[in-house]
N, C-alpha and C positions, 0 to 999 in steps of 0.2 A: 634471557629469553623467558616469555613463557606460554605455552600455547592450554586447547583442551581436552592434552594428552597429560596435563601434569596434577600432582593433588598441591595442594597451599604448602605451600616454603617462606611466602612475603611476610611480613609485618605492617609494614605501610604501602598504602594507594596515593600518586600523585599523579595531578596532570601535567604536564609541560608541552607549553609552546615550540613549534618545529616546521621547518621551511613551511611548510603545503598546507596545516591545519594544527592540529593535538594532538598529543598523545598519551599513551597512559605509562604509569612507571611502578614497575611493582617494584620496592626497594631498590628503588635506580634501576631496575632492568627493563628494555622494553616490551610490550606486549607483540607479542604477534599472532596473523595469522594461520589459519590450517595451514594453507600453503605458506609459511614462513615468510609474506610476505610482512613491513611495520604495521602497526595496526596503526593507521592515518587516520584521522575523520575533519571534518572541514571547520568546525564551533566549538568553542569551550564548553556552550552548554550540550550538547552530544558527548560531546570527551567527561564529561563528570556524571555524566549518565553510566554512561561506561565504567565511570571506578567504582559507584557506587554498586554497579555490580559485581566485578570484580574485592571488591571489600567485603561483599557478603557471604564470598563461599567460605563454607567450610570443609575442608578433608577434600574429598576428589569436587574437584570441576564439574558443574552441571549447567551446560548447556541448555540447558530447558526452561532455568530463572535466568536467562542475562539476552533479552531481546535486542536490547540495542546493541549489544556487541553481534550475536547473532547476524544482526542486519548491516553491521559496519562489515563483517566478515565478505558475506554475499558481494557487497558494493566494491570490497577491493578483490577479493577471487574468482567473481566468478564474472558484475555486470562488466566492470570494464576491460574485459576479454575481448568480450560478446555483445557489447553493447546493440553494436546494429543490429543481430538477434533479435536481441530483446526488445528493441527496440518498433521491431519491423513486426514481431507478436503481437504488443500489444494495440498496437494501432489497428491491427486488423480485429478488436472487441466494435470497432465503431461499425463492421462490415454486418455485426448480430447484436447491437449495443440492446440492453435487457429491457431499456426505458422506451425502446423502436417498436419493439412485440406486441400488440393491444390484445386481450378476450375478446370475443364477441357476445361471450354470454357469460353468468348471467347478468346482470347494466348493472346491478350494485359493485360488480367486481370492476368495471369498464368506467364506472363514472370515478373511482377510488384511481385507479392508474392513471386518467389521466387526470384530475388533481395533483397527485404530486409527481406524475413527471413532466407533463406539459412545461409547467415552470421551466426547468432546469430545459428539458430544450429551448426554450424560448431563450434563458440564459446565457447558453452554448452558439447561440445567434447572433443576440447581442455584444457579446465578448470575446466571441472569434472570428466571429462575420462567417457558421457555417451551420447551414441546418440540417442534419439528420431527420428522416422521415420517416414517420411510423407507418405499422404494416397491421394486418388482422392475421390473426392466426399463427402457427410455428413454422410457415415454410419459408426457407429463406428467399429476400429480395434485395439484388443489391441497391446498396447507396450509392449517390454521387461519388463519381473518382476524384474529381475536383476538391470536393469537401471534404475527400478520407484525406487528401498530399496534402491538404490544408495541417490539419490533428495530426498528419503520422510525422510531420515537421517538428509541429512543436511537440512532439514527444521523442523524438530526435534528441532536440536543444536538449533535456533534460541533461545533466549531468549523471556520475554513478548511481553518488549517493541517495540523489532526485530519482533516479527511474527502479532504483534497487524499491523505494517506498511506493513507489508509479504501482510496480508490477503488480504489489498487493492489494492497493488496491481498486486496482480494475479486474486483476483476477478472483478477489475475493466477491466482490458488487457484481462481478457480470456487465459492467457494463464501463465503456471510455469517459463517457459523458460525466460520470459521479465524480470517475478519478480526477480529469480537470476541475469539477465544485473541490475536492476536496484541497485539493491543490491551490487553489484561489480563497479555501477557505469562504465557499460561500455558505456554511451552516454549521455547527459542528460535528463533530465524527459519528456522534450516536444517530443525531437529526439525517444526515448522510446514510448510514448502516440500515437504521427505519423505510429508506425510502428504497432501498433493493430489495427489502421484502414485504411488500405491498402482498404478491401475490400468497407468500407466506403464512405471513397474518390472517390475512383472508380465511385461510382455508383453515386455520386457529379460530378463525372463532367461529369455525361452519360447524366443528368435528370435534374442536377441544384440542390437546398439544400431547406431545408424542415425546416422552421422557427424554429418550435417545437424542430424537431428530434435536430437541429442543440445547439438550448437551452439546454436540456440535457446533451448535448456530450460537452458543456464545460464546466457543472458544475462537470460531470465526468474525466474533464482532469486537473482543479483543484482541484479532492478530489485525483488523481495519483500524481497530481505534488506534493501536499501536504504530501502526504505516502511516496515519498520517498525525502523527508526534513524530518520527524518524523524520517525514518529510520539511514539515516547518521548522525542527532543528537540526538540518541539514541548511536552510537559509543562511547565506552569507552577512 
């Protein structure tokens, strides 16, 4: 058994097929999650990414440089036991979706938001038959409950690995619509991330960059791109 409390004790890492998917073996020993469940992922591609992370470890195990392992752990230990709660929480983003709340001024920002976000909302309507209505200002206005119910059902249909990735796609972007666009590969992940940053990019263009804010944004961008990759690697 191997977990995050261990130091490196193995020489060889391998991927093995098991009944429900694929797992990683360290000198023939099973890798387990922090909750001691067998770490089994749905595809060989994802298992290979996990294997590479373990193979790269030297000395103390450092989970900070093991995003695929962390994502699999979260799916198995957390999402699997509270799937409905996580799905409901993410579906609620539809009622306050970033893409729906528009500036009233300056006109340049109003135009940039419309150019960036209207095509995503149109795509959502064409693909899922759901229209999320736009609002002006920041005061919350409820969306149509029938529309939200359709999106909620789709979120609940994700398996634990997909939902684990979808959690990051939505929470990092602030948009249920962009999360769905990521699952359908509507645009590359970097382009989708930039769509979530229209307001911030406008402010940077006006006032310049803040080093600390830029660093935080880059960490979030990398996490968003990883979640995109994790979701698609979970596809059987």
